[in-house]
N, C-alpha and C positions, 0 to 999 in steps of 0.2 A: 929736469921735470919728467913726469910720467905722461906720455902722449898716446892717445888713441887716435887713429887715422880713419877717416871715412871718405871713400872715393871709389870710382868704378872704371872709367875709361883710360885710354893711353895718356891723356893729358895729366892725369893725377899721378902717374908712376914716378916722374922725376922728383916730385915733392916727397913721396913715400921713401924713395931712395935717399934723399937728402936728410930726412929725419933719422933714418936707420944709420946713416954714416955720421951723425952729429953726436954731441955729448949727452943728448937727451935719451930717455929710455922709451923705445917704441914697444908698448905693452899689448896692443891689440889693434885689429883692423876690422872695420865694417865695410861691406861691399854688397852690391845687389846680388840676389840669388842667381845661380847658374841658369843659363838660357839655352834653348835649342837653337842651332844655327845650321845653315846649309840645307840642301835638299833632303838629307836624311834626318834633319833636326837633331843632329848630334849635340849632346850637352857640352857647353863650352864655358870655361871659367872666364871671369872678367880679367882684363889685364892687371888690375890691382890685386886680385886674388892670387894670380899666378906669381906675381912678384912677392907678395907677402909670404907665401909658402916657401919661396926661395930664401927669404930672410928668416924663416923659422918662427914667424909671428902667428899667434892664434887669430883665426878669422871667424867672424859671425856674419850671417847673411839673412837678416830678417826681411820678410816681405814688406813690412811696414813698421814704423816706429810709433804710430798713433795707436793709442789704446792697446799697447803691446807690453804687458807687465813683464813677460819673460825677457824680452829684449832689453828693457830698461834695467831689469835686475842684473843681467849680464854686464851691461855697461857700468852700472854702479859698483859691481864687484871688482871691476878693473881699477876703480878709484883713480880716474885720470885727473891730472892737473889741468890739462888742456885737451880739447877735442878739435882736431884739425880737419876741415872739410874741404874737399876739392872735387867738384863735379860728381858728387855722390849720387844724385838723382832721386833721393827720397827727402820728403819734408821732415824737418826736425821739430817736433812739438816743444812747447815751452818747458815741459817737464824734463826733456833731454837737454835743452839749452842750459838749464840751470844746474845740471849734474856736475860738470867739471869745476874744480876749485877756482880756476882762472878763466872760465868761460870757454866759448867756442870761437875759433878763428877760421875764416874762409879765404881762399885764394880765388879771386875773380878776375877773368881775363878782359878787363877794360879799365878805363879811367873813370871810375864811379864819380858822380852818379850817372854818367853817360853810359848807355847800353847795359842797364840792368836786364837780367833775364837769361834765356836759354842759349842764344846764339850771338854773343857779343863780337866774336872774331869776324864772322862773315858780314855782320851788319855794319861794322866799322869800315870795312873795305867797300862794301856796296854803296855806302853813303858818301864815299869820297873823303873820309877823314884822312888827314896827313900824319896823324900819330894816334897811338893807342898805348896799351901797357897792361900792367897788373896792379890790382889793389888788394892789400891785406886788410881785412876788416873784422871787427868784432861782430859776431852774428846776432841778429835781432829777429823778432817774429815776422817782420815784413820781408818782401822779396828783394834781397840785396840792398837793404836799407841801413845796415849797421854802420857804426862809427869807424872811420878809417885810421889805421895805424901806420901804413906805409903805401906809397904810390911810386911805381917805377915806369917810366915812359920808354917807348920804342917807336921809331918812325915807320910809316907805311909808304912804300914807294910804288912806282908803276910796275915793278917786278914782283911785288908781294902778293902771294896767294894765301887763301885761308889755311892751306896746308903748311906752308913755310912759317906763317905767323903763329899757328898753333904750336909748332915745335919751339919757336923762339920764346913764346910766352910761357910755355910749360917749364922750360929751364929757368927763365927769369923769375917766375913765381916760386919755384923751389928754393932758389937762393934767398929771395926776399923773405919767405916764410921762416926759414931757419934764422935769419938775422933778427926777425921780430921775436922769435922765441928766446933768442940769446939776450935780448934787451927789453923783455916784456915789462919789467918793473920800472923802466926808465922812460918809456914812450908815453906821449900824450895822444889821446884819440881825438880825431877831428870829425865833427858831425857832417853828414852829407847835406848839400843844398838841394832839397827836394824839388825846388822850382826849376832846376837844371836837368832833371832826370829824363832820360829817354829809355825806351824798352826794346830789347832785341828779341823779337818773337822767334819761335822755333822755325827752322827752315822747312819748306814744303816743296815737294817735287814739282808741283805745277809752276812754281816761280822760276824754274830753270828753263822754261820755254822762252826763246828769244823773241822779243817784239822788235821787228826791224824798223818800226816807225820811231823808236827811241834814238837819241843821238849816239854816235859811235862811242863817245867817252862813257856814257852810261852803260852800254852793252859791255865794253871792255872791263869795267869794274865788276859787272855781274859775272863775267867769265872767271875773273880772279877770285871773287867771293865764293864761288861754287865749286872750287877745286879743293879737295878731292871729291866732295859730294854736295849737291846731287849732280853736278856737271851741266853747264849750259848746253842747250841743244836746239836744233831746228831741222825741219824736213826739207829734203831736196830730191826731186824726182822720185818720191815715194820712199826714200831712205832717211832714217833718222841719223843725223851726224852730230857728234859731240865735240865741243870746243874746249881745249885744254889750255890754250894760250892765244891771246889776241891783244893787239894794241890799237889805239884810236889815232887816225890821221885826220888832220884838219883839211886835207885836200878836198875841194868841192867835187861833186860828181853829178852827171846827168842821169845816172842810173836810178831805177826805181828801188825803193827800200827792199833789201833782201836780194838784189840782183848782183851777181858776180861780175865785176867790171874789169878785173885783171887777175891773172894767175901765172906766176913764174917762181923762180928760185927765192924771191924775197918773201913770198907768201901768197895767200889768196885774199884779194881785196873785194869787200862786199859793201855795196851802198847801203846807207842807213838814213834815218830821218835828218841827220846832220853830220856830215863827214863820212869817212870811210873806215870800216873795221878791217884791219889786216890780220888775218888768222895765221899764226905761226905753227900751231900744233893742233891736230884734230884726230878723230877716231871714226872710222867708217864701220858700218854694221858688221859684226863678226870678226873684226880686225883689232889689232893692238893700236895703241896710240902711235902716231907717226908725225914727223915733221911735214909741214904743208908742202915743202919743196919736193918731197917724195910722193905725196898724193897727187901732185900736178902731172907727174910722168904718166903718159898713156891715157889721160882722161881729159875730156873737153869740159872746162868749167865756165868759161866766159859766156855770158848771155843767159845762163841758167839762173833761176830765181828761187831762193830759199823762202819757204813758208814757215808756219808754226807747227 
């Protein structure tokens, strides 16, 4: 089949590669316009654009697809059988959804209808879900509401971070998408149960400020959900410290929430609203990430209290 791919960030690249390596014909790529990045606002290609150019595939970068006759004409000229969408970042109007002969397929990083929306990976970890996965769905006008063609599950453990889960689901989604393309005429679509829908709102930096009144288990999930961005953090003695790895201990403590009650080679133990948070990796201002056992050397931690 003739495939047009629409995507922008790193998460979309494995699916682009999988289509390019398949028996299907990758005829064009849509990605968001080049953006300025860094202090000098140097123009930067999206990860998908860089990879598409490596594959020698034509790239279009419309600012919008709404009321954009030129963009729709370009897409129509490609005459795609299927439009595959992975984290594109632009809304597809009904006129675009209707263009491909076999419709539009989306790779979504959750077990729909749970965690529709912008940040399904982080929200699944933050909520304490014990599993998540990818869903391949037929795109509809609503937000992640289309009928499902394939669902693949993966566990969430106490070692899972948003970063590691991102990479796992990106590869899982790529394989699942190509499998769906290969069997598109054989598969039956399953409608979503809208009564079970939850929404994964976009991450906000303010959410990364740790509330030490929360239980240690809640804070530990927050830490894992916010790696690699925006990274959970808290203030100690006027310094903002970022937390990259932490686990919850059920050990009771007489310490006040936010107070460091122990610090040794095992980690830095901080009292919370319920239980102790043991920090295994952190980042001091102006420094690189480091193991907590290294941060303990030469610094008095016990008795000091983290704020927000």
